[in-house]
N, C-alpha and C positions, 0 to 999 in steps of 0.2 A: 176587145184592147183594155187594158185599163182608162179609169176614166182617171180627168185628169186628176181631181183632188187627191185618187192613191198615188197618183207619179207625183206631183208634186209630194205630198207627205215622206213620199220613199224619199225623195231629192235632203229634204229638208236633215231626214235623222242622217244618212248619210255624209254628207257634208256639216251636222251639227250649225244651220243657218236658215235663220227665215229673211237672211236680204235679197232685197231684188236691187237688180242692177238696171237700173234706166238708162239705155243707149239714145239717150237723147242725139245724136250726133249733128249739132249747128254748125254747118258749112265756113260760120264765117269767125268758130273756134278751136277749128280742127287744125292743129300746129303748122307750118309753116313746110319741115318738111316730109310733108302727105302729101305736095299739090303736085307731084308728079307723075302720081301710083293715079292707074285707071280710072278706078271706082276709091277716090280717097276717104269717103263714108266708109267701105266698106274693110280700106285698110286701117282707119282709127278703130273700129269695130274689134278687128279680128287680132290687136293688138291689146285694143283691152279685155276683150275675153281672156288672153293667153296671161294676162296679168292677175283677172278676180275669179276666175274659176272657182277655185278651191275655198271661195268664201261667198259664191251667189245658190242661195237654193234657187234662184230665178232668171230669167234678164228680161226688161222691158223695154221696147224699143216703143217710142211714140212715131206715130203714123206721120206726123206733119212733119219732119224731121226729111221724108222717105218718096214725096208725093209728086215725085217727076221721072221722068225714063231711069236714068241712073239711078235714082234713089231707089228703087222698087228692084231694081237688081242687086245694088247693094242690102237691100235690105233681107230679098231671096238667102244671097253668101250667107250674108251675115246667122241667119235664124240656124241652115244647115252648117254653120261650125258650131254652135251652140250645141246643135243638139248631137255631135262628134264628141261634144267634152260629157253629156249627159245630161246637158242644161234645160229643161222646160223654159218655155221662151212666150212671153204673155203679150200681147203687140195692145198698145196702147191707143184705140182706134174711136173710140166714145159716137160707135155709131148707129142707127135705128133710123128704121122711116117703114115705109108701107109696101106692101106687095111685092112686088117684082125686085122694086129697089131693094127692101131688107134683105128678099133670097141673097140678090147678086152680093151687096156688102157681110153676110156670111159665109157666103166664099172666102172671105181670112183665116178660116177656121183652115183652109185648105193649107194655106202656109205658118201658121203659128201655132200654140196646140190652147189656148187661151185668149178672150179677146174683153175689151171693155166697151159696155155700151150705154147707151141714153134713154131713162126711159119712159120720160115726158110724155114718148106718144101711144104709150100705153103695153097692152100685155102682145096685142094684133103687129106689135113694130116686133117684137121680140120673140115672137115664134121663132124664126128660123133658126137665132143662133139657140135658142132655149133647146130645142129638138135634136140639137145637135149631142149625144150622152154620153159623149167621148172627150168631148170641150170642157174649160173652164168658160164662164160666163158671167163677170163684176159689172154689178149695174150699180152708177152713180147714185149716191145714194147723198152722203154728206163729203162735200168737198174740203180741201185745205183752202181756197184763196178765198180773201175777205168776201169778195163779191156773193159767193155761194152763198148766202148768209140771206137777201134779196130776193128771194125763190123760194131757199130751201127750208128757213124758218119761218116761215108764212104759219099762220094758226088757220087749219082748218075745223068748217063748223063743230066736228065732235072734239075742235079742242086739243087736238094734237098738232104739230109741227109737222109741214108736209116730209120731211126728209124719214120721219119715221114712219111715217105711212106707205115711204116709197119699201122703207125696211122691211112690214109687214110683208106688201105684196111680192117683195121678191122671195119671199119666205115660203108663201103658198104657192110662186112658181117653180119651183123647187124639184119637182117631180121624177128627176135622173138625179139631185144629188150634184148638179154640178155648177150652182150659183153660191157667187159670192157679193161680197159687197165694198164699193168703195168709200172708206172714209178717213179722215186727212186727221192726222198727230195733229193735224191746229188747233185740233176741237178736242181735246182729252172730255170732257164730262158727256160730249155726244157719244163719245167709244164707249165708256161704262153706258151706257144708260141704251144706247143698241145693242151693247152684248148681252145685256141682262134680259132683251125681249127676241135678239136671235138668237138662241144661245148657239147652236148648229151652223151658222153661214159664216166660213171663214174670210178674214175682211184682208183688204190691200190696202197699205197705212201708207201712202204719200207726205210729205211734208217735213221729215226727219233731217232733211240735209241740209240742205239750203235753206230753205222756210223755216227752220229754225223748230220745229215740232219737236210733243214730248215721247222721250222714246221709250219712256216707264209705261205711258196708257200703251203707248203703240202696240206692244211687249204684251201687257194683263188682260187688253182686253179685244185684241186684232186677234188672239188666235179660238179657233175651234178645234179641240181636242189635238191642242199642235202645231193646228195645219194653219196657215196663216203667211201673208208674206211683209215686211214692211221697205219700201221704197227708197231708195236715193237718187238722185240723178245726174247732178251736177257734182253734188259736192265730191263724186267718185270720181265722176270720166276726167272731170278737169280739174283735180286736184294739183296735175305734173305741171299747171301753168305756173309755181312758184319753182315751180323748175329750173335752170337754163333751156333756155327752145330750142341750141344746137346737142341736145341729150338726146335722146329716144327712154336709151335706157332707165334713164331716170324721171320721165316725164310718166312709164306706164307705168313703173315702178311704183310714182306715189300716187294711181291709180288705186294698186293694188294694197298698197298701205292703208288707203283709206277703207276699203271695202273690208278688211282684216280689222281695221279699227274699229270699225260700224258693228260686225257680228260681235265683237266682243263686246260692246259696248251694251249691244239689245242680248247677250248670252244671259247679260248679268242680272233680269228680270227672267229668263225661262223657266 
């Protein structure tokens, strides 16, 4: 089986895009005209995928929006549909634990092609993920939220901030060539620093859409040998909220246009 980053690189080349579309199907924001569907989140995602797949290098559903019985059904349908469009799926789950718990969390890679993980509990908590050589494992490093600095910027005894130690460890853990880092576009200086220190790790760069992150830095420093992802979730999938709520074509068409605009914007810097 082709390794995840090889498949991702092929997809990036094929559609000339590094856009990751975040499928954060918030039930409170799904338009009313989908209320009568058996699985509204799946119905919403299907239309989003139809509208955006020509511009998407990857889809990134966030597990928080699917953690109930109908949600997991909707997620499985979503992943299968994305795969039918030949688009890989990265599950933003931020999992990790010890022993049997982490091994069960790693079963998420039976559903998706890649997953985000939390390194706070150390190498043994990530081993079940790292050992899946065919899958992608994105390690949280320097996140896009303001509170990320509370821990990630703490200075260690050696004088380096914690997030740089995480990056160095992730580089050591990359024995199967399946490790990437999550580094937010809202911290462009950190992006530059980390790219210099771990030149071979692809980055997943969130924060370019609704959070207003630095698109140029996301592309300049987020890609390793042309492979990496720049994610936008709400800025794409809910772009249709400015259109008439009774016009499904306009609603999902707006998502497609938002994905296309982001692709064009990012490609200026590639």
